[in-house]
C-alpha positions in Angstrom: 113.5 131.2 164.6 116.4 130.6 162.0 116.0 131.1 158.5 117.7 128.3 156.1 120.7 129.0 154.6 120.6 130.2 150.9 121.3 127.0 149.2 124.5 126.0 147.7 124.8 125.9 144.0 125.1 122.0 142.9 124.1 120.4 139.9 120.6 119.9 139.8 118.7 121.1 136.4 116.0 122.8 138.7 117.0 123.1 142.5 120.6 123.3 142.6 120.9 122.2 146.0 119.6 118.8 145.2 122.4 116.1 144.5 120.9 114.8 140.9 118.8 111.3 141.3 120.3 108.6 138.6 117.8 108.2 135.8 116.2 104.9 136.5 116.6 103.8 133.0 119.5 103.3 130.6 119.5 105.3 127.3 119.0 102.2 125.3 116.0 101.1 127.6 113.7 104.1 127.4 109.9 103.1 126.5 109.7 105.6 123.8 111.5 107.0 120.8 111.5 109.6 118.4 111.0 108.6 114.9 113.5 109.5 112.4 113.4 113.3 111.5 111.1 114.1 114.0 112.4 118.0 115.5 111.1 118.5 118.9 110.7 122.2 120.2 109.9 123.0 123.6 108.8 126.8 123.0 109.8 127.6 127.0 112.5 128.5 129.3 110.7 126.7 132.1 113.6 124.4 133.6 110.8 122.4 135.1 109.1 121.8 132.2 112.4 120.7 130.3 113.8 118.6 133.1 110.2 116.6 132.7 110.7 116.3 128.7 114.2 115.2 129.8 113.5 112.6 132.0 110.4 111.3 129.8 113.2 110.2 127.2 112.7 113.2 124.8 115.5 115.2 122.6 114.6 118.4 121.9 115.7 121.8 121.4 114.4 125.2 123.9 113.4 127.8 121.9 111.4 130.3 123.8 108.5 132.0 123.1 108.5 135.6 123.2 104.7 136.3 123.0 103.2 138.8 125.1 101.4 137.3 127.3 99.7 140.5 128.7 98.0 140.9 125.1 95.6 137.7 125.8 92.5 138.7 128.0 90.9 136.5 130.7 88.1 134.6 130.1 88.3 132.0 132.4 91.1 129.7 133.5 90.5 126.8 130.7 90.5 128.9 127.8 92.9 131.5 129.3 95.7 128.3 129.5 94.2 127.3 126.3 94.8 130.3 124.1 98.2 131.5 125.8 99.7 127.7 125.2 98.2 127.9 121.3 99.6 131.7 121.0 103.0 130.7 122.2 103.5 127.5 120.4 102.8 129.2 116.9 105.2 132.0 117.5 107.8 129.4 117.2 106.2 127.3 114.5 106.3 129.7 112.4 109.6 130.2 112.5 110.6 126.6 112.3 107.3 125.1 110.2 108.9 121.7 109.8 109.6 121.3 113.3 106.9 119.6 116.8 106.7 122.4 119.0 105.2 121.9 122.5 103.9 125.5 123.8 102.4 125.5 127.4 101.1 127.8 130.2 100.3 126.9 133.8 98.3 129.1 136.3 97.3 128.6 139.9 93.1 129.3 140.4 91.8 129.9 143.3 88.3 131.3 144.5 87.9 132.8 141.2 91.4 134.3 141.1 95.1 133.8 139.0 97.6 133.9 141.5 101.0 134.6 139.5 104.5 135.0 140.8 105.0 137.1 143.6 107.1 140.2 143.3 108.6 140.2 146.9 108.1 138.5 150.7 104.7 140.1 151.4 102.9 139.1 148.4 104.6 135.7 148.8 103.2 135.3 152.4 99.5 136.4 151.2 99.5 133.8 148.5 100.6 131.4 151.1 98.1 132.4 153.8 95.2 132.5 151.0 96.1 128.6 150.3 96.9 127.5 153.8 94.1 124.6 154.5 92.4 125.5 151.0 91.9 123.5 147.8 93.0 125.4 144.6 93.3 124.3 140.8 96.2 124.3 138.4 95.5 124.6 135.1 97.8 123.6 132.0 97.2 124.6 128.7 99.5 122.6 126.2 99.6 123.1 122.7 101.5 120.3 120.4 102.2 121.6 116.3 103.6 121.2 113.0 103.2 124.0 110.9 104.5 121.8 107.8 101.9 119.4 108.5 99.1 121.5 109.4 98.2 119.7 112.6 97.5 121.3 115.9 95.9 120.0 118.7 95.4 122.0 122.2 94.4 120.1 125.4 93.8 121.7 129.3 94.6 119.5 132.1 93.6 120.6 136.0 94.6 119.2 138.9 93.0 120.1 142.7 95.9 120.7 145.1 95.1 120.8 148.8 97.2 122.8 151.4 97.9 121.7 154.6 97.0 124.3 157.4 100.0 126.4 157.4 101.3 128.4 160.9 102.9 131.7 160.6 106.2 130.2 161.3 105.9 127.7 158.4 104.8 130.6 155.9 108.1 132.5 157.1 110.4 129.7 156.8 109.4 129.0 153.3 109.0 132.4 152.2 112.9 133.1 153.5 113.9 129.9 151.2 113.5 132.2 148.3 112.1 129.1 146.6 108.5 131.1 146.1 109.8 133.7 144.0 109.6 132.7 140.7 106.4 130.1 141.1 102.8 130.8 140.3 101.0 130.4 143.4 104.4 131.0 145.2 105.5 127.1 145.8 106.7 124.6 144.2 105.4 121.0 144.7 108.1 119.4 143.3 111.0 121.5 146.0 111.1 122.5 149.3 107.2 123.1 149.2 106.1 119.7 149.0 105.6 119.9 152.5 103.1 122.4 152.1 100.6 120.1 150.1 98.3 118.0 152.3 96.9 115.5 148.8 96.5 116.7 144.9 93.6 114.6 142.6 95.2 114.8 139.4 98.1 114.6 137.7 101.4 115.6 139.4 103.4 116.7 136.5 100.8 119.1 135.9 101.5 121.0 138.8 105.1 121.0 137.8 104.0 122.6 134.6 103.5 120.3 132.2 100.8 117.3 131.6 103.7 114.5 130.3 101.6 111.4 130.0 99.2 113.9 127.9 101.8 115.2 126.0 103.7 112.3 125.0 99.8 110.0 124.4 99.5 113.0 121.8 103.1 112.6 119.9 102.8 108.4 120.0 99.7 109.5 118.0 100.8 111.8 115.4 103.8 109.4 115.1 106.6 111.7 116.6 107.2 109.4 119.2 106.9 105.2 119.0 107.2 102.8 121.8 110.5 101.2 121.7 111.0 97.4 121.0 112.5 95.5 123.7 114.9 93.8 121.2 116.2 97.5 120.5 
C-alpha cells in the first residue's frame, strides 16, 4: 500500500495543500455588517474557527485565551463545553472589556467518553477504529460576551456524526496523511477526513468547530451585526 505524500504548502488558511476557493460574494454583498464601533474578538487560535467567521463576512481580532482547560472538571459533555467556552471568553473579556468576545470549545463524545487529540499514530488508529461504523456526538459550547455592557450568553450545539465502516487500509492511509494529529477525535470533516463520514444530523459548522448560524443569530440579536440593506 502506498502512503500519501506529505501535502505541499499552499495558501489555504486551514489546509495549505488545498487551493483556496473564491468567496461567493463580493465584500459589498455581505448579508451581515458590523455596527459602528463593534469590535469583535475570537478567543481561540483555531484556524478552522477563524476561517468560518471570515467566510461569514465578520471582521475580528484573534486573541487566544490562556485559560487552563485542565482546571475544569468533566460533569457531562454539555456542561463541560459550556463552562470551557465561558471561561475562555471571560478570560479575554476581562482584559478587553469594551469588545465583544467569542469563546468556544468543541469535543467528540462517544459511549460516555471524550475523545481528545491523538498524541501519535497508535492513538489515532485506536480512535478511528472506535468511531468506525458508529454514531458519535460533537458538542460545541460557545459564549458571546461584552463586559462593559454586562452582556453574556452561552449556548451548546450538538451534532450526530455517523462514520462509515472503515477498513484497515483506509485507517492506515488516513493516519499517514498526518491530518488527525491536531483534531479532536482524530479526524477533520472539512478536510481529507470527509470520506470517513456517512451522514450527519445537525450543524455541519458545529462539527468543524463553531456553530456559525447560532453565533450570528446572537450577534444580530445584540445589535453587533445587522442585516445589510440591499441598496448599501
